[in-house]
C-alpha positions in Angstrom: 125.6 189.2 185.4 121.9 188.7 186.0 119.4 190.9 184.0 117.4 193.2 186.2 114.0 195.0 185.7 112.8 197.7 187.9 109.6 198.1 189.9 108.8 200.6 192.6 106.1 200.3 195.2 104.7 203.4 197.0 105.3 204.1 200.6 108.8 205.6 201.8 110.5 208.8 202.9 114.1 210.1 202.8 117.3 210.4 200.8 118.8 207.1 199.6 116.3 204.3 199.0 116.4 200.7 200.2 115.5 198.2 197.7 115.6 194.4 197.3 115.9 192.1 194.3 113.0 189.8 193.9 111.4 187.4 191.4 108.1 189.0 190.3 105.3 187.1 188.5 104.0 188.1 185.1 100.8 190.3 185.2 98.0 190.7 182.8 97.0 194.4 182.6 94.1 196.3 181.1 93.8 200.1 180.7 95.0 203.0 178.6 98.2 203.7 176.8 99.3 207.4 177.0 101.8 209.5 175.3 103.1 212.8 176.4 104.5 214.5 179.5 104.0 212.2 182.4 102.8 215.0 184.8 99.7 215.3 182.6 99.3 211.9 181.0 99.5 209.8 184.1 96.8 211.9 185.7 94.6 211.9 182.8 95.1 208.2 182.2 94.1 207.4 185.8 91.0 209.5 185.5 89.9 207.5 182.4 90.9 204.3 184.1 88.7 205.0 187.2 85.7 205.9 185.0 86.1 202.6 183.0 86.7 200.3 186.1 83.7 201.9 187.8 81.4 202.1 184.8 82.2 198.5 183.6 82.6 197.0 187.1 86.1 195.7 186.3 87.4 193.2 188.9 90.8 195.2 189.3 93.4 193.4 191.4 96.1 196.2 191.4 96.4 199.8 190.1 99.6 200.3 188.1 101.5 202.8 186.0 104.0 201.3 183.5 106.8 203.5 182.2 108.4 202.7 178.9 111.0 205.6 178.5 113.8 207.3 180.2 112.7 211.0 180.8 116.4 212.0 180.6 116.7 210.7 177.1 113.2 211.0 175.6 111.4 214.3 175.0 108.4 214.9 177.3 106.0 215.0 174.4 107.1 211.5 173.4 107.1 209.8 176.9 105.0 206.6 176.9 103.2 205.0 179.9 100.1 202.8 180.6 97.7 203.5 183.4 96.1 200.1 184.1 94.8 197.6 186.5 96.0 194.0 186.7 93.3 191.4 185.9 92.8 187.7 185.9 94.5 185.7 183.1 91.2 184.9 181.5 90.0 188.6 181.5 88.4 189.8 178.3 87.7 193.4 177.6 84.0 194.1 177.7 81.9 195.8 175.1 81.8 199.6 175.2 85.5 199.8 176.3 86.8 202.1 173.7 90.6 202.8 173.7 91.2 200.0 176.5 94.3 197.8 175.7 95.1 194.5 177.1 98.7 193.5 177.7 101.2 191.9 180.0 104.0 193.0 182.3 106.8 190.5 182.1 107.8 188.5 185.1 111.4 188.3 186.0 114.0 189.6 188.4 113.2 193.0 189.6 114.6 195.7 192.0 111.7 196.5 194.3 111.4 199.4 196.7 108.8 201.2 198.7 108.1 205.0 198.5 105.7 207.6 199.9 104.9 210.4 197.4 104.8 213.7 199.1 102.9 216.8 197.5 102.5 214.9 194.3 106.2 214.7 193.7 106.5 211.4 192.0 109.9 212.2 190.4 112.0 212.4 193.6 111.3 208.9 194.8 112.1 207.5 191.2 115.4 209.4 191.1 116.3 208.2 194.6 115.4 204.6 193.6 117.6 204.7 190.5 120.4 206.5 192.2 120.5 203.6 194.7 120.0 200.8 192.2 122.5 202.0 189.6 125.3 201.6 192.0 124.7 197.9 192.2 127.3 196.3 190.0 126.2 192.7 190.3 123.2 193.2 188.0 122.7 194.5 184.4 119.5 196.4 183.5 117.3 194.8 181.1 115.6 196.9 178.5 112.0 196.5 179.8 109.5 198.9 181.2 109.4 200.0 184.9 106.2 200.0 186.8 104.8 201.2 190.1 101.8 199.7 192.2 99.6 202.1 194.1 98.5 201.0 197.5 96.0 203.9 198.3 
């Protein structure tokens, strides 16, 4: 069995979710690590990220949220995520960037789908994605973070 990571792109509507298995390149990311209920921390993290990117004129390539935990297994107050932008490989965090971390999202084989979030309901597309992908018996899930890329 091949190990599989997960990634979800936004822009879809409906019940079961179509996905494809793709080789995804490693990404260098910069932004904020958040801990707590995702309904609160993701919004707060992106507000901080927007202020930092605008204030420091960061050349952001993509806007991402990276999720480290399974919300069905980890208490809401301990859920971890990063609200980040992808940056060039030679990017260095500028001065006056308190709290900003630099990391990488691993490259590898990912399940990729597109979803449209309606009425700020981010959970439903994720559950549809996992319901579809977990039925695939040809791949084994790797213990790595999932992430989503924002297109708007």
